[in-house]
N, C-alpha and C positions, 0 to 999 in steps of 0.2 A: 207494119210496112215493110215489105221484102224489098230488097236493094237488088233485084235481077239485073243483069247486065253489067254489074260492077265486077271488074275482076277478082276483087277479094271475096266477095259472097258467093260467085260462080265456083271459085276454087273449094272454099268451104262446104259448099254444097256436095261437090264432086268428092272431097274427100270423107265427107260424113256417108256418103253413098257406098263407097269403097269400103269404109270400115264397118259398116252395117253388112254388105256383102261378106266380108271375110268372117264376120262374127256368126252369121248364118250358116256359112260353110263349115266352119269348125263345129258348130253345134249339130249339123246334119252327120259330121263325119264321127262325132262322139256317140250320138245315138245310134248309128249304124254298128259301131265297135262293141257298145253296150248289148246291143240286140243280136250281134255275132257270138258274143259270150256266153250271153243266156242260151243260145241255141246250142253251142257246143257243150254247156253243162247239162242240157237236158238229154241230148245224145249220149253223153258219157253215163248218166244214169241208166238210160235205155241199155246200153251196152254191157254194164255191170249186171243188170238184172238178167239179160238175156244169157251171158257167159254164167251165171251163178244157176240159172235152168239148167246148164249143161254138166253142173258137178256130179250130180247123181248118176247120169248115163255114161258120163266118162269114168266113175268110179266102178260101175258095172262092166265095162269094157275092161277095165284093170282087172278086175276079178275073174273075168273069162281068160284073159291071157296068164292069170296065176301071178300077177304082180302085187294083189293084196288078196288076203284070205275071205273067204264068206262071211266069218265072224267080222272083220273090219267092214267090209259093205254094209252089213246089217246094224253096225254099232252106231247108234246116233251121235254119240259124242265124237265119234270118229270122221263123220262125215260132216258135223258141226264144224269141227276143226278144219276140214279142209274148205268148207263154204265161207269160214272166217278169214282163213289165210288168202283165198282168191279174192274176197271183197276189198279187203286191206291193200292187195298188191295193185288191183285193178284200179281203186280209186286213186292209189299214188302215181300208177304208172300211166294210166289213161290220159288223153288229151280231149277226147270228143271227136277228134279227127279220122279215128280209126275204121276199119269196116268191122262188122260183126265177126267176120271170120278172123281177123287180127286179134279181137278181144278174145274170142273163143280158144285160140292158139294160145294166147298169153296166159289164160285161165289154165290151160292144161299144163304149161311149162310151171307154173305156180305149184299145181298139185304135184309133179313131177318132182320139183325141188322139195317140196314138203315130205315126200316118201324117200327121197334119197338118204 
């Protein structure tokens, strides 16, 4: 039997509803944060993949400019080394909030640093 109308019971019910609402709000916020983090990680992975795809074309551009030799451009070990450096650098530096352009620019900076 409920004791509706009694101040103590009404107070307990109100406190319970408030506590439940607080818990639900907190749970929603946590779920949204987890989902946002998953989305950032997925975007980060896409950015890394897109920037890695640019390594060979940037190496060709550097070859045309004479900044690397044609032997270096065709050397798989050399390009693999650049790609590994780019992957590691991007995975370390990107948050997932960057644009594709920013990721590619960072990848090119990493390559330039490797060649310096």
